[in-house]
C-alpha positions as CSV (number, residue, x, y, z in Angstrom):
1,M,58.3,80.9,127.3
2,K,58.8,78.9,124.1
3,T,59.1,75.7,126.1
4,L,55.7,76.4,127.8
5,L,54.1,76.9,124.4
6,F,55.5,73.6,123.1
7,A,54.3,71.8,126.1
8,F,50.7,72.4,125.0
9,A,51.2,71.5,121.3
10,L,49.0,68.5,120.7
11,G,49.1,66.2,117.7
12,Y,46.3,64.1,116.2
13,G,47.2,61.1,118.4
14,E,47.1,63.0,121.6
15,I,43.7,64.6,120.7
16,L,42.3,61.1,119.9
17,V,43.5,59.7,123.2
18,I,41.9,62.6,125.1
19,L,38.6,62.2,123.2
20,L,38.6,58.5,124.0
21,I,39.2,59.1,127.7
22,L,36.3,61.7,127.7
23,L,34.1,59.1,126.0
24,L,34.9,56.5,128.7
25,V,34.6,58.9,131.6
26,F,31.4,60.7,130.6
27,G,29.7,58.4,128.2
28,A,28.1,59.0,124.8
29,K,24.9,60.5,126.3
30,R,26.7,63.1,128.5
31,I,29.2,64.5,125.9
32,P,26.6,66.4,123.8
33,E,25.2,68.0,127.0
34,L,28.7,69.1,128.0
35,A,29.4,70.5,124.5
36,R,26.1,72.5,124.6
37,S,26.8,74.0,128.0
38,L,30.3,74.9,126.9
39,G,28.9,76.6,123.8
40,R,26.4,78.5,126.0
41,A,29.1,79.6,128.4
42,S,31.2,80.7,125.5
43,R,28.3,82.7,123.9
44,E,27.6,84.4,127.3
45,F,31.2,85.4,127.7
46,K,31.3,86.9,124.2
47,D,28.0,88.8,124.8
48,A,29.3,90.1,128.1
49,K,32.6,91.2,126.5
50,D,30.7,92.9,123.6
51,G,28.5,94.7,126.2
52,V,31.4,96.0,128.1
53,I,33.2,97.2,124.9
54,S,30.0,99.0,123.7
55,E,29.6,100.7,127.1
56,L,33.2,101.9,127.0
57,E,32.8,103.2,123.5
58,K,29.7,105.2,124.6
59,E,31.5,106.8,127.4
60,P,32.5,110.4,126.8
61,G,36.2,110.9,126.1
62,S,36.8,107.4,124.8
63,P,38.7,107.2,121.5
64,K,35.7,105.8,119.5
65,A,33.2,108.3,121.0
66,T,35.6,111.2,120.3
67,A,36.0,110.0,116.7
68,Q,32.2,109.8,116.3
69,E,31.8,113.3,117.7
70,A,34.4,114.6,115.3
71,D,32.6,113.0,112.4
72,R,29.3,114.5,113.4
73,E,30.9,118.0,113.7
74,E,32.5,117.6,110.3
75,K,29.2,116.6,108.7
76,A,27.4,119.5,110.4
77,A,30.0,121.9,109.1
78,E,29.9,120.7,105.5
79,P,26.7,122.6,104.5
80,E,28.1,125.8,106.0
81,K,31.3,125.5,103.8
82,K,29.2,125.0,100.6
83,G,26.9,128.0,101.3
């Protein structure tokens, strides 16, 4: 496993060579478009992930929903304890 991780360790020289190859292959006009579309795809993935997580948290019986219900019950019981 460690050898696999070291295979992807890139230094400054390797990154520079990759960027130069990208510049030659796609050209200066196309690279900003590619970066924009990559950013949009990343944002869409993050939004979808956050949506799934929030739906799972709303589901009854989930750890977060159970904790929220316990907090609500605790706050509702506080005035009864004081009175």
